[in-house]
C-alpha positions, 0 to 999 in steps of 0.5 A, spaced: 712 281 825 714 276 820 710 269 820 715 263 822 714 257 819 716 250 823 718 244 819 718 238 824 723 233 822 720 226 822 728 223 823 726 224 830 719 221 830 717 213 831 718 210 825 714 204 827 708 210 827 710 215 822 703 216 819 700 217 825 706 221 827 705 226 821 698 226 823 700 229 830 704 234 827 699 237 822 694 237 828 700 240 832 700 246 827 706 244 823 707 248 816 711 243 813 713 236 814 721 235 813 723 228 810 731 227 811 733 222 806 740 219 807 744 214 802 749 211 807 754 214 802 753 222 801 752 222 809 754 216 814 746 214 815 741 210 811 733 213 812 727 212 807 726 212 800 721 214 795 716 208 796 715 210 804 714 217 802 709 215 797 705 211 802 706 217 807 703 222 802 696 220 804 696 222 811 697 229 810 696 235 805 702 239 808 707 240 804 713 235 804 720 238 805 724 233 802 732 234 803 736 229 799 742 227 802 744 223 796 749 222 791 749 222 785 742 226 786 740 228 779 738 221 777 733 220 783 730 227 783 724 224 778 723 218 783 722 223 789 718 228 785 713 222 783 713 220 790 710 226 793 715 231 795 713 238 794 720 241 795 726 238 793 732 240 796 739 238 794 746 239 795 751 242 790 756 237 792 752 231 790 751 233 783 755 234 777 751 240 774 747 244 779 743 248 774 741 242 770 738 239 777 735 245 779 731 245 772 729 238 773 726 239 779 722 245 776 720 241 770 716 236 775 713 242 778 716 242 785 720 248 789 727 248 788 731 247 795 739 248 795 742 246 802 749 249 804 753 245 809 757 248 815 763 249 810 759 250 804 760 257 802 754 262 799 759 263 793 758 256 791 750 257 789 751 264 787 750 264 780 743 260 781 741 263 787 735 267 783 732 260 781 732 257 788 726 257 792 729 255 799 736 255 801 737 250 807 743 252 812 745 246 815 747 248 822 750 241 824 754 236 819 748 232 816 747 225 817 744 224 824 739 227 828 740 230 835 747 234 834 749 240 837 747 247 834 753 250 830 753 258 832 758 259 827 753 259 821 749 265 824 753 269 820 752 265 813 744 266 815 745 274 816 749 274 809 744 270 805 738 275 808 742 281 806 743 278 799 736 276 799 733 283 801 738 287 796 736 283 790 729 282 792 730 275 791 724 271 794 727 265 796 726 262 804 731 261 808 731 255 812 735 252 818 736 245 820 740 242 826 740 242 833 734 248 833 731 248 840 728 253 844 734 257 847 737 258 840 731 259 835 731 266 837 738 268 834 737 264 828 730 268 827 733 274 828 739 273 823 734 272 818 731 265 818 724 264 815 723 256 817 726 252 822 727 245 822 727 241 828 726 234 830 728 232 837 726 239 840 719 238 837 718 230 839 722 230 845 721 236 849 715 237 854 714 229 854 713 229 847 707 235 847 708 236 839 703 242 839 706 245 845 713 245 842 711 247 836 707 253 839 713 255 843 718 255 837 713 260 833 712 264 839 720 266 841 
């Protein structure tokens, strides 16, 4: 049985208590901390920047799984690397040269993530796929938490799993958007390794983070 990893999105956390919320996630069994960075340009919302991530770094030793929904992304990679990101995930649409941005992330000793929006095809990243550590499949259109899962992305997850297995690639498949207790099983069966969840982890069962993480891992 493969190990399921949970990367809770702090987008659903209490922003006035982020440090304590991250501690709760670690104590509750989270494997990573998912940090959604939005610029109000690439996506229609604004969230946190490098100074906040740097200040949050002291609250946990868990890897920071930083999803950059900003454009142009290339010039900001160094700032997020220095702030304490462990995985830096970018969108191919947000950079003029995906290969150059991947190499820059690697230059700073970070793991490379590339995100695929619901309408972004796998062929967009196929030339660089052997250099990628994590592929983030968006199961909602990025920009806001609490959206409904789009089941049409299941086929994309299955195709990525097939490509991974046939070529012995090592990238992880992460899925983000509307993940809950009802749909997580089909996502994992399709080939996902990491589930990103915000609303379910922070809001279900009266906010019992530990119970919610355990339930997602046991499905």
